[in-house]
C-alpha positions in Angstrom: 20.1 -12.3 -2.1 18.0 -9.2 -1.4 17.6 -8.3 2.2 15.5 -5.8 4.1 13.6 -3.1 2.2 15.2 -4.1 -1.1 13.2 -7.3 -0.9 9.7 -5.6 -0.8 10.3 -2.4 -2.7 12.3 -1.1 -5.7 15.2 0.9 -4.1 16.1 2.0 -7.6 13.0 4.3 -7.5 14.5 6.1 -4.5 13.3 9.7 -4.2 12.8 11.0 -0.6 10.6 13.8 -1.9 8.3 11.7 -3.9 4.9 10.9 -2.3 4.8 7.6 -4.0 8.1 6.5 -2.6 7.3 7.8 0.9 3.9 6.1 0.8 5.5 2.7 -0.2 7.8 3.0 2.9 5.0 4.0 5.2 2.8 1.1 3.9 5.6 -1.4 4.2 6.4 -0.3 7.8 2.7 -0.3 8.7 2.4 -3.9 7.6 5.5 -4.9 9.7 4.2 -3.1 12.7 0.7 -4.5 12.5 2.0 -8.1 12.1 4.3 -7.5 15.1 1.6 -6.1 17.3 -1.2 -8.3 16.1 -3.5 -5.3 15.7 -3.7 -2.1 13.7 -1.2 0.5 15.0 -1.0 3.9 13.2 2.3 4.7 11.5 2.8 8.3 10.6 5.5 10.7 9.3 6.6 13.1 12.0 4.9 16.5 11.7 7.0 17.9 14.6 10.8 18.1 15.1 11.0 15.6 18.0 8.8 12.5 18.1 8.5 9.7 20.6 6.3 6.7 21.0 3.3 7.6 23.0 1.9 4.0 23.3 -0.6 4.6 20.5 1.3 5.8 17.3 4.6 5.0 15.7 6.3 8.0 14.1 8.8 7.8 11.3 11.1 10.4 9.9 10.9 12.0 6.4 14.7 12.3 6.4 15.2 9.1 4.3 18.4 8.3 2.6 19.1 5.4 0.2 21.1 3.5 2.8 18.9 4.4 5.8 15.6 2.7 4.9 16.3 -0.5 6.9 17.4 1.6 9.9 14.1 3.5 9.8 12.2 0.2 9.6 14.2 -1.1 12.6 13.4 2.1 14.6 9.7 1.8 13.8 9.7 -1.8 14.9 11.5 -0.9 18.1 8.9 1.8 18.8 6.1 -0.7 17.9 7.5 -3.2 20.4 7.1 -0.5 23.1 3.5 -0.1 22.0 3.1 -3.9 22.3 5.0 -4.6 25.5 5.7 -1.4 27.6 3.3 -0.4 30.3 3.3 3.3 29.8 0.8 3.9 32.6 3.1 2.2 35.1 6.1 4.2 33.9 4.2 7.5 34.3 3.4 6.4 37.9 7.0 5.6 38.7 8.1 8.9 37.3 6.0 10.6 39.9 6.6 9.9 43.6 7.0 6.1 43.5 10.8 6.1 42.7 11.4 8.6 45.4 9.1 7.0 48.0 9.4 3.3 47.3 13.1 3.1 46.3 14.4 6.1 48.2 16.0 7.6 45.1 17.0 11.3 45.6 15.0 13.7 43.5 18.1 14.8 41.6 18.8 11.3 40.4 15.3 10.4 39.2 15.8 11.5 35.6 19.0 9.5 35.3 17.4 6.4 36.9 14.7 6.7 34.4 17.3 6.5 31.6 18.5 3.3 33.2 14.9 2.0 33.3 14.4 2.7 29.6 17.7 1.0 28.8 16.7 -2.2 30.6 13.2 -2.0 29.1 14.8 -1.7 25.6 16.8 -4.8 26.3 13.8 -6.7 27.5 11.5 -5.9 24.5 14.3 -6.3 21.9 15.1 -9.7 23.4 11.4 -10.6 23.1 11.3 -9.6 19.4 14.6 -11.3 18.6 13.3 -14.6 20.0 9.7 -14.5 18.7 10.1 -12.7 15.4 13.5 -13.6 14.0 12.5 -12.3 10.6 12.9 -8.8 11.9 16.4 -9.3 13.2 18.1 -7.8 10.2 16.3 -4.4 10.6 17.3 -4.3 14.3 20.9 -5.0 13.4 20.9 -2.2 10.9 19.4 0.1 13.5 21.9 -0.6 16.2 24.8 -0.6 13.8 24.4 3.1 13.3 23.9 4.2 16.9 25.7 1.6 19.0 28.2 -0.4 16.9 30.4 2.1 15.1 34.0 3.2 15.0 33.6 6.1 17.5 32.0 3.9 20.1 34.5 1.0 19.6 37.5 3.3 19.9 36.4 5.1 23.0 35.4 1.9 24.8 39.1 0.8 24.5 40.4 4.2 25.5 40.9 5.9 28.8 38.1 8.3 28.2 35.1 8.0 30.4 36.9 6.3 33.3 35.8 8.9 35.9 32.7 7.6 37.6 30.3 10.3 36.6 26.8 9.8 35.3 28.0 10.4 31.7 30.8 7.8 32.0 28.4 5.2 33.5 25.8 5.8 30.8 28.4 5.4 28.1 29.8 2.2 29.5 26.5 0.7 30.6 24.6 1.5 27.3 27.4 -0.1 25.3 28.0 -2.9 27.8 27.1 -5.6 25.2 29.7 -4.3 22.8 32.6 -6.8 22.3 35.1 -3.9 23.0 33.5 -3.2 26.4 36.0 -3.3 29.3 34.2 -4.0 32.5 37.2 -2.9 34.6 37.1 0.7 33.4 34.6 1.8 36.1 34.0 0.5 39.6 30.9 -1.8 39.8 30.7 -2.2 36.1 31.3 -5.9 36.2 28.5 -6.3 38.8 26.2 -4.4 36.4 27.2 -6.8 33.6 26.4 -9.8 35.7 22.8 -8.3 36.2 22.3 -8.1 32.5 23.0 -11.6 31.3 20.7 -12.9 28.6 19.5 -15.5 31.1 18.4 -12.7 33.5 16.9 -10.6 30.7 14.8 -13.6 29.6 13.2 -13.6 33.0 11.9 -10.1 32.6 8.3 -10.3 31.7 7.0 -6.9 32.5 7.9 -3.2 32.6 7.9 -3.4 36.4 10.6 -6.1 36.3 12.7 -3.7 34.2 12.3 -1.0 36.8 13.5 -3.4 39.5 16.7 -4.3 37.6 17.3 -0.6 36.8 17.1 0.2 40.5 19.6 -2.6 41.3 22.0 -1.0 38.8 21.6 2.3 40.4 22.3 0.9 43.9 25.5 -0.7 42.6 26.9 2.5 41.0 25.5 5.2 43.4 28.4 4.8 45.9 30.9 5.5 43.2 29.3 8.5 41.5 31.2 11.8 41.6 30.4 15.2 40.3 31.8 16.4 36.9 34.2 18.8 38.6 35.4 16.6 41.5 38.8 17.8 42.8 39.9 14.2 43.3 40.1 13.8 39.5 42.3 16.6 38.1 43.0 14.6 35.0 39.3 15.0 34.2 40.2 18.3 32.5 42.9 16.8 30.4 40.7 14.8 28.1 41.3 15.1 24.4 38.9 16.8 21.9 38.0 13.3 20.8 35.7 13.1 23.8 33.5 15.8 22.4 32.6 13.5 19.6 31.8 10.6 21.9 29.8 12.9 24.2 27.6 13.7 21.2 27.3 10.0 20.5 26.3 9.3 24.2 23.7 12.0 24.0 22.4 10.4 20.8 22.3 7.0 22.5 20.5 8.4 25.5 17.9 10.1 23.3 17.4 6.7 21.6 16.9 5.0 24.9 14.5 7.7 26.2 12.5 7.3 23.0 13.2 10.9 21.9 14.4 11.1 18.3 15.0 14.0 16.1 12.8 13.3 13.1 12.6 15.4 10.0 9.1 16.8 9.4 7.2 16.0 6.3 5.7 19.0 4.4 2.0 19.2 4.9 1.4 19.2 1.1 3.4 16.0 0.7 1.7 14.5 3.8 -1.7 15.0 2.2 -0.5 13.2 -1.0 0.9 10.4 1.1 -2.4 10.1 3.0 -4.3 9.5 -0.2 -1.8 6.8 -1.2 -1.9 4.9 2.1 -5.7 4.7 2.0 -6.8 1.1 2.7 -8.6 1.2 -0.7 -5.3 2.1 -2.5 -2.4 -0.2 -3.4 1.0 0.7 -4.9 2.4 -2.1 -7.0 5.8 -2.3 -8.6 4.8 -3.2 -12.2 7.4 -4.9 -14.3 7.2 -3.6 -17.8 10.0 -5.8 -19.0 12.8 -7.7 -17.2 14.8 -5.2 -15.1 12.5 -2.3 -15.7 9.6 -1.5 -13.4 7.3 1.4 -12.5 5.1 2.0 -9.5 1.4 1.5 -10.4 -1.4 3.1 -8.2 -4.5 0.9 -7.9 -7.3 2.4 -6.0 -11.0 2.1 -5.3 -11.0 5.7 -4.0 -11.5 7.2 -7.4 -12.6 10.6 -6.0 -9.0 11.3 -4.8 -7.8 11.4 -8.4 -10.6 11.8 -11.0 -13.1 14.0 -9.2 -13.2 17.6 -10.1 -14.7 20.3 -7.8 -15.6 22.3 -10.9 -16.9 19.8 -13.5 -20.7 19.4 -13.5 -21.7 17.2 -16.4 -25.4 17.0 -15.2 -26.9 17.2 -18.7 -24.4 14.6 -20.1 -25.3 12.2 -17.2 -29.1 12.8 -17.8 -28.6 12.0 -21.5 -26.6 8.9 -20.7 -29.3 7.6 -18.4 -31.9 8.3 -21.1 -29.9 6.5 -23.7 -29.5 3.7 -21.2 -33.2 3.3 -20.9 -33.5 3.1 -24.7 -30.8 0.5 -24.8 -32.6 -1.5 -22.1 -35.8 -1.5 -24.1 -33.9 -3.1 -27.0 -32.3 -5.6 -24.7 -35.2 -6.4 -22.5 -35.7 -9.7 -24.4 -32.7 -10.9 -22.4 -34.9 -10.9 -19.3 -37.2 -13.6 -20.8 -36.6 -17.2 -21.4 -37.9 -19.0 -24.5 -39.5 -22.5 -23.9 -39.9 -25.2 -26.5 -42.1 -28.2 -25.6 -41.4 -31.5 -27.4 -44.2 -34.1 -27.1 -44.4 -37.9 -27.8 -41.0 -38.6 -26.2 -39.9 -42.0 -25.0 -38.5 -40.4 -21.8 -38.9 -37.2 -19.9 -41.9 -36.0 -17.9 -45.1 -38.1 -18.1 -47.9 -36.6 -20.1 -51.2 -37.3 -18.3 -53.1 -36.8 -21.5 -51.3 -39.9 -23.0 -52.0 -42.3 -20.1 -54.9 -44.0 -22.0 -52.4 -45.1 -24.6 -50.2 -46.9 -22.1 -50.9 -50.4 -23.3 -50.0 -49.8 -26.9 -47.9 -46.7 -27.1 -44.4 -46.0 -25.5 -44.3 -42.3 -26.3 -46.0 -41.1 -23.2 -43.5 -38.3 -22.2 -42.7 -34.8 -23.0 -39.5 -32.7 -22.8 -39.1 -28.9 -22.3 -36.0 -27.1 -23.6 -35.3 -23.6 -22.5 -33.2 -21.1 -24.5 -31.6 -18.5 -22.3 -29.1 -15.7 -22.9 -25.5 -16.4 -21.9 -24.2 -15.2 -18.6 -22.0 -12.2 -19.6 -19.5 -10.0 -17.9 -18.3 -6.7 -19.4 -15.4 -4.5 -18.2 -15.3 -1.0 -19.6 -11.9 0.7 -19.3 -12.0 4.5 -19.9 -9.0 6.5 -20.9 -9.0 9.7 -18.9 -5.7 11.2 -20.0 -5.4 14.9 -20.6 -6.2 14.7 -24.3 -9.6 13.3 -23.5 -10.8 16.8 -22.3 -13.9 18.3 -23.9 -16.2 16.5 -26.2 -14.3 13.1 -26.0 -14.8 13.1 -22.2 -18.5 14.0 -22.2 -19.3 11.5 -25.0 -17.3 8.7 -23.2 -19.2 9.5 -19.9 -22.5 9.3 -21.8 -21.7 6.0 -23.5 -20.4 4.3 -20.3 -23.5 5.4 -18.4 -25.9 4.1 -21.0 -24.3 0.6 -21.0 -24.0 0.4 -17.2 -27.6 1.5 -16.7 -28.8 -1.2 -19.0 -26.6 -3.8 -17.3 -28.1 -3.0 -13.9 -31.5 -3.9 -15.2 -30.7 -7.0 -17.2 -30.6 -10.6 -16.2 -27.3 -12.5 -16.6 -25.3 -9.4 -17.4 -22.7 -7.7 -15.1 -20.6 -4.7 -15.9 -17.6 -3.0 -14.3 -16.1 0.4 -15.1 -12.4 1.4 -14.4 -10.7 4.7 -15.0 -7.1 5.2 -16.0 -4.6 8.1 -16.2 -1.4 9.1 -14.4 -0.7 10.7 -11.0 2.0 13.3 -10.8 4.7 13.4 -8.0 4.6 17.2 -8.0 8.3 17.3 -6.8 11.4 18.8 -8.3 12.0 15.5 -10.1 8.6 15.5 -11.8 7.3 12.0 -12.4 4.1 10.5 -13.8 2.9 7.2 -12.4 0.2 4.9 -14.0 -3.1 5.2 -12.1 -6.0 2.7 -12.2 -9.2 3.5 -10.4 -12.2 1.1 -10.1 -15.3 3.1 -10.2 -18.4 1.0 -10.7 -19.4 -2.7 -10.3 -23.1 -3.6 -11.1 -22.7 -6.7 -8.8 -22.6 -4.5 -5.7 -23.1 -0.8 -6.7 -26.5 0.9 -7.1 -27.3 2.5 -10.4 -27.4 5.8 -8.5 -23.6 5.8 -8.3 -23.5 6.5 -12.1 -24.6 10.1 -11.2 -21.1 10.6 -9.7 -19.7 10.6 -13.2 -20.8 14.2 -13.5 -17.7 15.1 -11.5 -15.3 13.2 -13.7 -12.2 15.0 -15.0 -9.1 14.1 -17.0 -5.7 13.3 -15.3 -2.2 13.0 -16.8 -1.0 10.6 -19.6 -1.9 7.2 -21.1 -0.6 4.1 -19.3 -2.8 1.9 -21.5 -1.1 -1.5 -21.5 -0.1 -1.3 -17.8 -3.7 -0.7 -16.7 -5.3 -3.1 -19.1 -3.0 -5.8 -17.9 -4.0 -5.2 -14.3 -7.6 -5.2 -15.3 -7.1 -8.5 -17.2 -5.7 -10.1 -14.1 -8.8 -9.2 -12.2 -11.4 -10.2 -14.7 -13.6 -13.1 -13.5 -12.6 -16.5 -15.1 -14.6 -17.6 -18.1 -15.7 -20.6 -16.0 -17.9 -18.1 -13.9 -19.4 -16.6 -17.0 -20.3 -17.9 -20.5 -18.8 -14.8 -22.0 -16.2 -12.2 -20.7 -15.5 -9.0 -22.6 -13.1 -6.1 -22.2 -14.2 -2.8 -23.7 -11.5 -0.2 -24.2 -12.3 3.5 -25.0 -9.3 5.6 -25.8 -8.3 8.6 -27.8 -4.6 8.1 -28.2 -1.5 5.9 -28.0 0.1 4.7 -24.8 2.8 6.8 -23.3 4.1 8.1 -20.0 6.5 10.8 -21.1 10.1 10.4 -20.1 9.6 7.3 -18.0 10.5 3.7 -18.9 7.1 3.6 -20.5 7.8 5.7 -23.5 6.0 5.5 -26.9 7.9 2.6 -28.5 8.0 0.5 -25.3 4.4 1.3 -24.5 3.0 0.3 -27.9 4.9 -3.0 -27.9 3.9 -3.7 -24.3 0.2 -3.0 -25.0 0.2 -5.3 -28.0 1.5 -8.1 -25.8 -1.0 -7.4 -23.1 -3.9 -7.6 -25.5 -2.6 -10.9 -26.9 -2.4 -12.3 -23.3 -6.0 -11.2 -22.5 -7.3 -12.8 -25.6 -5.4 -16.0 -24.7 -7.6 -16.2 -21.6 -10.7 -16.4 -23.8 -11.7 -12.8 -23.1 -13.2 -10.9 -26.0 -11.5 -7.5 -26.6 -13.4 -4.5 -28.0 -11.3 -1.4 -28.6 -12.6 2.0 -29.7 -10.4 4.9 -30.8 -12.4 8.1 -30.3 -11.0 10.9 -32.5 -11.6 14.5 -33.5 -11.4 15.3 -37.2 -8.0 16.9 -36.7 -6.3 13.9 -35.1 -7.4 11.2 -37.5 -3.8 10.5 -38.7 -2.8 7.4 -40.6 0.1 6.9 -38.1 -2.3 6.7 -35.2 -4.6 4.4 -37.1 -1.8 2.1 -38.0 -0.4 1.9 -34.5 -3.8 1.4 -32.9 -4.6 -1.3 -35.4 -1.2 -2.9 -34.7 -2.1 -3.1 -30.9 -5.7 -4.3 -31.2 -5.8 -6.0 -34.7 -9.3 -6.7 -36.0 -10.8 -5.4 -32.8 -9.6 -1.8 -33.5 -12.5 0.5 -34.2 -12.3 4.1 -35.1 -15.2 6.3 -34.0 -15.9 10.0 -34.5 -16.5 11.9 -31.3 -19.9 12.7 -32.5 -20.9 9.1 -33.3 -20.3 7.1 -30.1 -23.6 5.4 -30.5 -21.8 2.8 -32.5 -20.4 1.4 -29.2 -23.9 0.9 -27.8 -24.9 -0.8 -31.1 -22.0 -3.2 -30.7 -23.1 -4.1 -27.2 -26.7 -4.5 -28.4 -25.7 -6.9 -31.2 -23.2 -8.8 -28.9 -25.7 -9.4 -26.1 -28.7 -10.3 -28.3 -26.8 -12.9 -30.3 -25.4 -14.8 -27.4 -27.9 -17.5 -26.3 -27.4 -20.7 -24.4 -29.7 -23.8 -24.4 -30.5 -25.4 -21.1 -32.8 -28.3 -20.4 
């Protein structure tokens, strides 16, 4: 059974330099944190060497290893629990004069007492999460396994190291006091400390102030026994083995954890910018299963500008021509905005005809009936191939065609249209990868016709994940029960392929064929157009395209895309529905 991160992401896709992978982790952790806190809490990769929870943001490291993801999740949840439960304002107060004034703690001991405060506070908030959110326990266990429950700690707890009552010795033995190897007789007062930290007592701690009170109690127990590092009464202090150096490093690591100061690897700014695009609330990363045991991350976004908008392209003339053609198409289709009425007189039932009342005594046919003939309620989704090979005339003609259809739709009764864009997004790392990308651009049900002007910035991106994107679109199409007719219009210039990924040419063609069959099975009409230049009109391409789309495969010269508009024209004018 899968546990931890393996349950909600594909660990096989591990690549700690890949923005897609990093974004999946950040999104997953953000979801956990927001559920835990009951409100949105920012989760960000560290941009500085050391990061700590500031009460507002949870920072995670970019130093991710295949076996450390669950630990990172655990640490993020731990930091988030501080955001949820720790009173940072009160702690900042205590760090001032209150510890010295209220509890009479010497100035030189305040930093150490604060470490004790943070330790008790950690136990308080961890106990709260354990009892209220048991589903997160696994991540906590993985976190503490690394820092607190390991061979070095276990071995030294049983040894005669750290038995001189110095601050370091007490920190080591108190921090690890819940370890099964802990010996409470190794230091004076340690058993009393353990008695203060029973689960029953920790359960009673309901505030950060309560944690401070317990920490001060611990300090008062051990302060009488504390000695300096070089105390003459402990000459054996200088005879410790080299093994202690390792445990001292471990203790410093544990203290850093308790004090919420963690060494976190920075994320490069360039990668950070890519991750930011992917974690946008309007973007989703989905592990798409191509076939059993083989999946690939699919980027689904409503933020099309992040991927398909060029700062250079300005297709103003093409957009203007598309709008002009849209108006012409509208004039041909305007009949859809009218309703034909047929009146049938001399009926035995229906609406009473006042003109026939005088016949009431000898004629039963006093009624009339009206039948209306309206055009069917139609939904059309246009999927545009924006792979690199669409550059040039294919792109401009596609833009023009999509605009003309969408413009007409916005002015027609009982006709809705949606436009999506597809291509691939590159990881831009040493291990170069291409990921399928689906962007929803336009929806006539909620978008103004003015948005079509944005297509002047459209550019091509990557390769051709045809079947993957069409399958996702198919899942989002409105059910036929909401419309009388639902159509998917595909415009492409090539065959599906994502290079060296699992979605290579052979796999992609077979997959696309299955997807098209599945869409048709849901009573969706499929219209597929292969736009070609004279040089790429190969028999092989035609055969393969026909294999995928069957009778719906149409081949159109780049200079004759008006055929698509004609298809829409005929389709919409022939679909009528009688209503009474």
